[in-house]
Structures are given as structure tokens and as C-alpha cells.
C-alpha positions as CSV (number, residue, x, y, z in Angstrom):
1,M,0.0,0.0,0.0
2,K,2.9,2.4,0.7
3,E,4.3,1.7,-2.7
4,L,1.0,2.6,-4.3
5,R,0.8,5.8,-2.3
6,S,4.4,6.6,-3.3
7,Q,3.7,6.1,-7.0
8,L,0.5,8.1,-6.8
9,R,2.4,10.9,-4.9
10,K,5.0,11.1,-7.7
11,V,2.3,11.4,-10.4
12,T,0.4,13.9,-8.4
13,I,3.5,16.1,-7.8
14,I,4.2,16.0,-11.5
15,L,0.6,17.0,-12.3
16,C,0.7,19.8,-9.8
17,S,3.9,21.1,-11.3
18,L,2.3,20.9,-14.8
19,L,-0.7,22.9,-13.4
20,C,1.6,25.6,-12.2
21,L,3.3,25.7,-15.6
22,A,0.0,26.0,-17.3
23,V,-0.8,29.0,-15.0
24,S,2.6,30.5,-15.9
25,V,2.1,30.0,-19.6
26,R,-1.3,31.7,-19.4
27,G,0.2,34.6,-17.5
28,F,3.1,35.1,-19.9
29,Y,0.6,34.9,-22.8
30,E,-1.6,37.6,-21.2
31,A,1.4,39.7,-20.6
32,S,2.5,39.4,-24.2
33,L,-0.9,40.8,-25.3
34,Q,0.1,43.9,-23.4
35,K,-3.2,44.2,-21.6
36,P,-3.5,47.1,-19.0
37,D,-2.9,44.6,-16.1
38,S,-0.1,42.8,-17.8
39,L,2.4,43.5,-14.9
40,G,0.2,41.5,-12.6
41,S,0.0,38.6,-15.1
42,L,3.8,38.7,-15.5
43,V,4.4,38.6,-11.8
44,L,1.9,35.7,-11.3
45,A,3.5,33.8,-14.2
46,A,7.0,34.2,-12.7
47,L,5.8,33.1,-9.3
48,A,4.0,30.1,-10.8
49,T,7.1,29.1,-12.8
50,G,9.2,29.2,-9.6
51,L,6.6,27.2,-7.7
52,A,6.4,24.6,-10.5
53,Y,10.2,24.2,-10.3
54,A,10.1,24.0,-6.5
55,I,7.3,21.4,-6.6
56,I,9.1,19.2,-9.1
57,K,12.2,19.3,-6.9
58,Q,10.0,18.4,-4.0
59,Y,11.0,21.2,-1.7
60,H,9.2,20.8,1.6
61,W,7.9,24.4,1.7
62,A,6.7,24.2,-1.9
63,L,4.7,21.0,-1.3
64,R,3.2,22.6,1.9
65,L,2.3,25.8,-0.1
66,M,0.6,23.8,-2.8
67,T,-1.2,21.8,-0.2
68,A,-2.4,25.0,1.4
69,I,-3.5,26.4,-1.9
70,L,-5.5,23.2,-2.6
71,L,-7.1,23.3,0.9
72,V,-8.1,27.0,0.5
73,T,-9.6,26.1,-2.9
74,A,-11.5,23.2,-1.4
75,V,-13.0,25.5,1.2
76,F,-13.9,28.5,-1.0
77,L,-15.0,26.6,-4.1
78,P,-18.4,25.5,-2.7
79,V,-18.9,29.0,-1.2
80,G,-18.3,30.6,-4.5
81,V,-20.5,28.2,-6.4
82,L,-23.4,27.7,-4.0
83,N,-24.3,31.3,-3.1
84,P,-27.3,33.5,-3.9
85,F,-25.1,36.0,-5.7
86,A,-24.0,33.4,-8.3
87,A,-27.7,32.6,-8.9
88,G,-28.4,36.3,-9.2
89,D,-25.7,36.6,-11.9
90,Y,-27.4,33.8,-13.9
91,L,-30.8,35.6,-13.6
92,A,-29.2,38.9,-14.6
93,V,-28.1,37.5,-18.0
94,G,-31.5,35.8,-18.5
95,R,-30.5,32.2,-17.7
96,E,-31.8,30.0,-15.0
97,A,-29.4,28.8,-12.3
98,A,-28.7,25.1,-12.1
99,P,-30.4,23.2,-9.4
100,V,-28.4,22.5,-6.3
101,A,-28.5,18.8,-6.7
102,E,-27.1,19.1,-10.2
103,T,-24.4,21.3,-9.0
104,L,-23.5,18.9,-6.2
105,L,-23.1,16.1,-8.8
106,W,-19.9,17.7,-10.1
107,L,-18.9,19.7,-7.0
108,V,-18.6,16.8,-4.5
109,P,-16.3,14.6,-6.7
110,L,-14.2,17.7,-7.5
111,E,-13.9,18.4,-3.8
112,I,-12.9,14.8,-3.0
113,L,-10.3,14.9,-5.8
114,I,-8.8,18.2,-4.4
115,L,-8.6,16.8,-0.9
116,V,-7.1,13.5,-2.1
117,I,-4.5,15.5,-4.1
118,A,-3.7,17.6,-1.0
119,F,-3.3,14.5,1.1
120,L,-1.0,12.9,-1.4
121,I,1.4,15.8,-1.9
122,D,1.6,16.9,1.7
123,P,5.1,16.1,2.8
124,G,4.0,15.3,6.4
125,R,6.1,15.6,9.4
126,T,9.6,14.5,9.5
127,N,10.8,13.3,12.9
128,S,14.2,15.0,13.0
129,G,14.3,15.4,16.8
130,S,14.8,12.7,19.3
131,D,11.8,10.8,20.7
132,I,11.2,11.1,24.4
133,S,9.6,8.0,25.6
């Protein structure tokens, strides 16, 4: 079981690094279009590129940062999707908001996936000190 978790962890770390690279490519692309907010896109792209490198090298702080980003996403995603203001935005453009049960059909598996990814890439505690027993 530990070997399966180790293999899944390696694949997950590579995918998280690729996700950061995709964010950086998008940021560099938006900066190349010279939009008014291109400086922010450029800074985000540079930070995402650095984070992708640090994740692929499996630095402890980078894995913890990515875990924190995933956990914050897991907390705020349902809040952003299931709120009355989102339904009001749909009504403002003349569309009807999706029923809550239909939204939960894709939201719950996505939340589970995000939490599993966070569990897999979290470096955990290292016992570098001496045990007092």
C-alpha cells in the first residue's frame, strides 16, 4: 500500500507542477498581449514558474504551499458556487441557475479529488528530533 501511495504521490506532484506551468504560460501569454494589467500577469507567471520548479524538486515548503492552496480552494469553491449572488448573476443574464442537486453532482467529486491530491502531496512531518519515551 505504501508503494502505491508513493507512486500516486509522484504522479500527483508532476501533475501539480504541470498545473503551475499552465498558469505561468497563461500569465506570460496575457502579458504578451500587453493588456492594461499585464504586470500582474507577468508577476503571477514568474511566481507560478518558480513554484512549479520547487514542486518538481519536492522542496518541503513548496509542497506545503501547494497543499495550502488546494485546501483553500477546497474551502472556498463551494462557497463561490453555492451562493445566492451566483444565482443572481445567472438571472441577470437571462439564464436559470442550475439546481443545487445538479451542481453537487460535479462539485462533490471535485472536492474529494482536491482533498485527495492535497493528502497525497503533503510532505507530512519529519521526525528529525529525538523521541522522548
